[in-house]
Every structure is written in structure tokens, then in C-alpha cells.
N, C-alpha and C positions, 0 to 999 in steps of 0.2 A: 548211458552215463550222461549226467547233466553237463551242460557247457560251463556252468559255474563250478568252481572248485573252492576249497578252503585252505588257507595257509595258517599253520600254527607256529608261533614264534617262540623258540627256546624250550623245547621239550628235553628232559634229561636223557642223555645218551644211554645211560645204564638201563632205563626203562625200555627204550627202543631195542637195544641189544638183547635184553631179556626176552622181548617178544620175538625177535628173530630166532633165538635159540629154541623157544617153545614151538614156533611156527615150523621149524625144520623137522620136528617130531610129529606135528599135527598140522599139515599145511592148510586144511580147510576149516580150522578152528576159528572162532571169533575171539578177538582180543579187544581190550578196552583202554582208552586214554581218558584222563580226567583233568582237563585244564583247570588251573588254579584261578577260577573266576566265580564270582557270586551271581553274575548275570548270565542268562541263557543265550545260546547261539540262536538269535532270533529267526534267521531263515530256516533253521532246522526245527525250531519250535512250531513254525507255521506249516512246514512240509518236510518231515523227517526223511532222510535218505532210507532206502530199502535195498534189499538184494536185487530187486528188479529195476530200481532207479537209484543207483549208487552215485556217490560224489567222489571225485579225485581229491586226495589230501596231499599237500606239500608241507614238509616239516623242516625247520631249522632246529639245531640243538643249542642248549644253553651255553655250550663252549664254542659255538661257531654261529652266532646270530646272523651274520650277513649272507650266509649261504644255505641253500636248500640241500640237505644231505640225505633225506629219506622221502619216500612217497608211499602211499597206501590207498586202499579203496575203502571209503566210508560206506557201511551198509546199514547203519542205524544210529539213532540218537535218542537219548532218554533223559528226562529230568530226574536226577537221582532222588530228589525229595518226594517224588510221586511213585517210587517203586513199591509194589506190594511186598510183604515180608518173604514169601517163598522165592520170588524172583531175585530179590536182594541177596538172600542167603546163597542162592545158586551162583549168581555172578561173583559174589565175594569169594566163594569157595574156589571158583574157576581161576580167578586172579591169583589167589594165594597158592593154588596148586602149581601154577606155572612160575610163580616167584618173581615176576617182574615188578610187582608192587606188593604192599602189605595188605591189600584188599581195597574195598571201597572206602574212601575217606569222605567225611562230611564237612570238615572245616578247614579253612586255610590257617596255618599256624599263626601268622601275624594278626588274623582277625577271627578269633575263636567263636565269636557270636554270629558269624555270617555263614550260611550254608553254601557249599559248592553245589552246583546244579547239573553240570554237563557230564554226561557219560557217553562217549563216542565209541561206537562199535566199528572195528576195522578188520579187514582181511588183506592178505597179500602185501604186507609191508616189505619194502625193498630199500636197501641202502644204495645210494647213487655211487657208481664207480667213480665218477667225477662230479663232485658237488657243483651247483651252479648258483650264481648270484640271485638273491631275492629280487634284485632290480629287473630280472627277466619276467617277473610276475606283474600283471596289470590288474589294478583294483577295479572291481565292478562298479563301485560307487561313482568314481570320477574319471575312470579310464587313464589314470596316471600310474607310473611304475612305483612299486614299493621302494622305500628308501633303504639303502644299504647301511645307513648310519643308525645302527641299533646298539644300544648299550644295556638294555634290560630285557630279560625274558618275560614272556607272558603275552596274552592277547592273541587275536586272530584277525584275519582279513578275508573278505570274499574276493576271490580273484577269478580270472578267466583261466580255464584249463589250457595248458600248453598243447 
């Protein structure tokens, strides 16, 4: 596992809970998160996580932005705009089968002309028994703590793994 981790700010709780339900039936299945952003996660674009070189993921939910409530293992990243048709159909079907999202989406509703690019492959999602403050996470870029003053969901930060 890499020393660097990723923090996602404000994922919908219903998506995460849907993944947990599906994961309870298929614990080694790969699940997908699709952040609402048109720009790629640059570090993953350069060196995508793999099963052999995974990345820790910390997640706050849209209804509790100042706290990390979930954690997972990132085992892959893909630019959705570059998926070949058979792979896209397979992933879309898998997401729909588990029902935590309506499938792969391409556009952010407020910006219909801009393509969403990030498709994060995860395993081993867990909900924290006791959520912890995002201020416990240290940003890689400047070695400062993440701010707890969060009022909008979205975005990510590269942080050090705890």
C-alpha cells in the first residue's frame, strides 16, 4: 500500500450504504465511485492504483463533511472517457446490478457539456464505528491539516495514510 492516500469530500451516503449491502453478499467484488469532477485525479492518471499497489481512501459524506465516516482500498482508476465499449458495458451492468448508482454517468447535471472522467475502483469499504475529524488528515502538498470548515461537497485531497 502506498504511503499517500486519497480523501474524497462529500460522497452521498446512500451510494456508500448501497456498496456496503452489495459487498456483504460479494465481499471480493470491485465497486466504483464516480466523483463529480471534470478534471482527472492527476496522481492516479500518472500512476493508477492496482491490486498489488493499492491506495487507502478516506471518505466524508455529503451530510457530514467535517468527518471521515468511511474508508476503502482503491485498486484502480480509469478515465471513463477512454473506456472501450465492452468494458464500459460490463462496468455499467455491474453498477446497475448492485443498485448503488444508476450506472456509469458521463455528465455533471449542472454542466451537461462537460464530461466526468474519474472512475475509482474500490474494495473493502468500511464504515467507521466512530467517525474522525478530517483535521486528522495531513495534506501531502503542504503538510497542513485538512480544514474542518467544509460547507460544500466535492473534490479530493492527497493526504498521508494514517
